[in-house]
C-alpha positions in Angstrom: -51.0 10.4 14.0 -47.5 9.8 15.5 -46.6 6.4 16.8 -47.0 5.9 20.5 -43.8 6.2 22.5 -42.3 2.9 23.7 -42.9 1.7 27.2 -39.8 2.4 29.4 -38.7 0.5 32.5 -36.2 2.4 34.6 -34.3 0.6 37.3 -32.1 2.5 39.7 -33.3 5.8 41.3 -30.2 7.3 42.9 -28.5 10.7 42.4 -28.4 10.2 38.6 -31.3 7.8 37.9 -34.1 9.9 39.5 -33.5 13.1 37.4 -32.9 11.0 34.2 -36.2 9.1 34.7 -37.9 12.5 35.5 -36.8 13.8 32.1 -38.3 10.7 30.4 -41.6 11.5 32.1 -41.4 15.1 31.0 -40.9 13.9 27.4 -44.1 12.0 27.8 -42.7 8.5 27.7 -44.7 6.0 29.7 -42.3 5.0 32.5 -42.4 2.2 35.1 -39.7 2.5 37.8 -38.2 0.2 40.3 -35.6 0.6 43.0 -34.3 -1.8 45.6 -35.1 0.9 48.2 -38.7 1.4 47.1 -39.3 4.7 48.9 -37.0 6.3 46.3 -39.7 5.7 43.8 -42.2 8.0 45.5 -41.1 11.3 43.8 -41.4 9.7 40.4 -44.8 8.3 41.2 -45.9 11.8 42.0 -44.7 12.8 38.5 -46.8 10.1 36.8 -44.5 7.0 36.8 -45.9 3.5 37.6 -44.0 1.7 40.3 -43.0 -1.9 39.5 -42.9 -4.8 41.9 -39.5 -6.2 40.8 -37.0 -5.8 38.0 -38.4 -8.9 36.3 -41.9 -7.5 36.4 -40.8 -4.1 35.0 -38.9 -5.8 32.2 -41.8 -8.0 31.2 -44.0 -4.9 30.7 -41.4 -2.6 29.0 -40.1 -2.4 25.4 -36.9 -0.6 26.6 -35.4 -1.2 30.0 -32.8 1.2 31.5 -30.5 0.3 34.4 -28.6 3.0 36.2 -26.9 1.7 39.4 -23.6 2.4 41.0 -21.6 -0.8 41.2 -21.0 -3.5 38.6 -22.0 -6.3 41.0 -25.3 -4.4 41.6 -25.9 -4.2 37.8 -25.4 -7.9 37.5 -27.7 -8.6 40.4 -30.5 -6.4 39.0 -30.1 -8.0 35.5 -29.1 -11.5 36.1 -30.1 -12.2 39.8 -33.4 -13.6 41.2 -36.3 -11.6 39.8 -33.9 -9.8 37.6 -34.3 -8.3 34.1 -33.3 -11.5 32.4 -36.2 -13.4 34.0 -38.8 -11.0 32.6 -37.4 -9.4 29.4 -39.2 -10.4 26.2 -37.7 -11.1 22.8 -37.3 -7.9 20.7 -36.9 -5.7 23.8 -33.8 -3.6 24.5 -31.8 -3.4 27.7 -29.7 -0.2 28.0 -27.2 -0.2 30.9 -26.3 3.4 31.6 -24.2 2.5 34.7 -20.4 2.9 34.7 -19.1 -0.7 34.5 -16.2 -2.5 32.9 -16.4 -3.4 29.2 -16.3 -7.1 30.1 -19.5 -6.6 32.3 -21.2 -4.9 29.3 -20.3 -7.9 27.1 -21.6 -10.3 29.7 -24.9 -8.5 29.9 -25.2 -8.4 26.1 -24.6 -12.1 25.9 -27.3 -12.7 28.5 -29.8 -10.6 26.5 -28.9 -12.4 23.3 -30.1 -15.7 24.8 -33.5 -14.0 25.4 -33.7 -12.6 21.9 -33.3 -9.1 23.3 -30.9 -6.3 22.2 -28.4 -4.5 24.4 -26.6 -1.1 24.5 -24.0 0.1 27.0 -24.6 3.8 27.4 -22.8 5.4 30.3 -23.0 9.1 30.7 -20.7 12.0 31.2 -22.1 14.6 33.6 -23.2 14.6 37.2 -26.3 15.6 39.0 -26.7 19.0 37.3 -26.6 17.8 33.7 -28.8 14.8 34.7 -31.4 17.2 35.9 -31.4 19.6 33.0 -31.1 16.9 30.4 -27.6 17.9 29.1 -25.7 14.7 29.7 -23.2 13.3 27.1 -24.2 9.7 26.4 -21.6 7.2 25.1 -23.2 4.3 23.3 -21.8 0.9 22.6 -23.8 -1.5 20.4 -25.4 -1.7 17.0 -26.3 1.5 15.1 -29.8 0.1 14.4 -30.5 -0.4 18.1 -29.1 3.1 18.8 -31.4 4.6 16.2 -34.4 2.8 17.8 -33.4 4.3 21.2 -32.3 7.7 20.1 -35.5 9.5 21.1 -35.1 8.2 24.7 -31.4 9.4 24.8 -32.4 12.8 23.4 -34.8 13.2 26.4 -31.9 12.8 28.8 -28.8 14.2 27.0 -27.5 16.9 24.7 -24.8 14.8 22.9 -25.0 11.2 21.8 -21.8 9.6 20.7 -21.7 6.1 19.1 -18.5 4.6 20.4 -18.7 1.4 18.4 -19.8 -2.1 19.3 -20.8 -3.4 22.8 -18.4 -2.4 25.5 -16.9 0.6 23.7 -19.2 3.0 25.4 -17.8 1.7 28.7 -14.3 2.1 27.5 -14.9 5.8 26.6 -16.5 6.5 29.9 -13.6 5.0 31.9 -11.1 7.0 29.8 -13.1 10.2 30.4 -13.3 9.6 34.2 -9.6 8.9 34.1 -9.1 12.4 32.9 -11.4 13.8 35.6 -9.5 12.0 38.3 -6.2 13.2 37.0 -7.6 16.8 36.7 -9.0 16.8 40.3 -5.8 15.4 41.8 -3.5 17.7 39.7 -5.5 20.8 40.5 -5.6 20.0 44.2 -1.9 19.6 44.4 -1.3 22.8 42.4 -3.8 24.7 44.6 -2.0 23.5 47.8 1.4 24.5 46.3 0.4 28.1 45.6 -1.6 28.6 48.8 1.1 27.1 51.0 3.6 29.5 49.3 1.4 32.5 50.0 -0.1 33.0 46.5 -3.8 33.9 46.2 -5.7 30.9 44.9 -7.7 33.2 42.6 -4.4 34.1 40.8 -3.8 30.4 40.1 -7.3 30.1 38.6 -6.8 33.2 36.6 -3.6 31.8 35.0 -5.4 28.6 34.1 -8.3 30.4 32.6 -6.1 32.7 30.6 -4.1 29.8 29.0 -4.7 26.7 27.0 -6.0 25.1 30.2 -9.2 27.1 30.0 -12.1 24.8 30.8 -15.7 25.1 32.2 -14.4 22.6 34.8 -12.4 25.2 36.6 -15.3 27.6 36.8 -17.5 24.9 38.4 -15.4 22.3 40.2 -12.3 24.4 40.5 -14.1 27.3 42.1 -15.9 24.9 44.5 -12.5 23.4 45.5 -11.1 26.9 46.2 -14.1 27.5 48.5 -13.7 24.0 50.0 -17.3 23.2 48.9 -17.3 19.4 48.5 -21.1 19.0 48.1 -21.7 15.7 46.4 -22.4 15.7 42.7 -20.2 12.7 41.9 -19.2 10.9 45.1 -15.5 10.2 45.7 -16.4 6.5 46.4 -17.7 6.2 42.8 -14.6 7.8 41.4 -12.5 5.3 43.3 -14.7 2.5 42.0 -14.1 3.8 38.4 -10.3 4.0 39.0 -10.4 0.3 40.0 -12.3 -0.5 36.8 -9.6 1.4 34.8 -7.0 -0.9 36.4 -9.0 -3.9 35.4 -9.3 -2.7 31.8 -5.5 -2.0 31.8 -4.8 -5.6 32.8 -7.3 -6.9 30.2 -5.6 -4.9 27.5 -2.1 -5.4 28.8 -1.5 -1.7 29.4 0.8 0.1 31.8 -1.0 3.1 33.4 1.4 4.1 36.2 0.0 7.6 36.8 -3.6 6.3 36.9 -2.5 3.6 39.3 -1.0 6.1 41.6 -4.2 8.2 41.5 -6.2 5.1 42.2 -4.2 4.5 45.3 -4.7 8.2 46.3 -8.4 7.9 45.9 -8.3 4.6 47.9 -6.6 6.4 50.8 -9.1 9.2 50.6 -12.0 6.8 50.5 -10.7 4.9 53.6 -10.0 8.3 55.2 -13.6 9.4 55.5 -14.1 11.2 52.2 -16.2 8.4 50.6 -19.6 10.2 50.5 -18.2 13.6 49.6 -17.7 14.8 46.1 -14.6 13.5 44.3 -13.2 17.0 44.6 -12.7 16.3 48.3 -9.4 14.7 47.3 -8.2 18.3 48.1 -9.4 18.0 51.7 -7.6 14.6 52.0 -4.4 16.1 50.6 -4.6 19.0 53.0 -4.9 16.6 55.9 -1.9 14.7 54.7 0.0 18.0 54.4 -0.7 18.8 58.0 -3.2 21.6 57.6 
């Protein structure tokens, strides 16, 4: 007889958290969920999840606790605040933070867990709503290899690729570096698209060139095509990309790096965020640039 699956606590039921928790339920993990807006737990309750009363209560009943929230301050509140994970977690349990935060935040959470005799992994993900739904996320893990092995079945229920980045905080570094490339790609493609269209060249020809060259990427057939159609339906909100760009800046300061292009793109996303594009997909940087160009 196989061993029973560990009890999972899942905290944070937004655009990403809800489908990720759903995949854990589909994989037959016993899951207790909690969200600050409790109504968001109802769809998961219908799928068989138990709804917890607080983060502390969920942590006290779970062997592995997952946090998936949007802002570093929110992660710290859920874990370290009143009725947070740290008040309920038991020795020997594991906290996995799958949010996108700074490496210093990951290390802070890890230290807090160590005082409770618990283990910690930072495990941010690459992929947006679609991959979260179909279980094809790329999961970037920082922490000990033994803790990763313990949690691997859980990760395999949510993602197709699991990459061990190194010790605590290194998963967060990899995630920020990956989103740095996404921000550069979106901004660069948007500027190139405006250039060819303003000059009277069919946007499809631009995409054709990129796809026929060393630039070929699935990104152009999904996000790029959407941008040509001006479809900015939210899969990864621009406000979150702006937040990640700010975290890249913090990491650059911590590591004494100069990232002038990334700093310029951070400022671009800051302007788009302030200009009403916050809740749209990050590809809406194109719409902001069009407005700035007088379309």
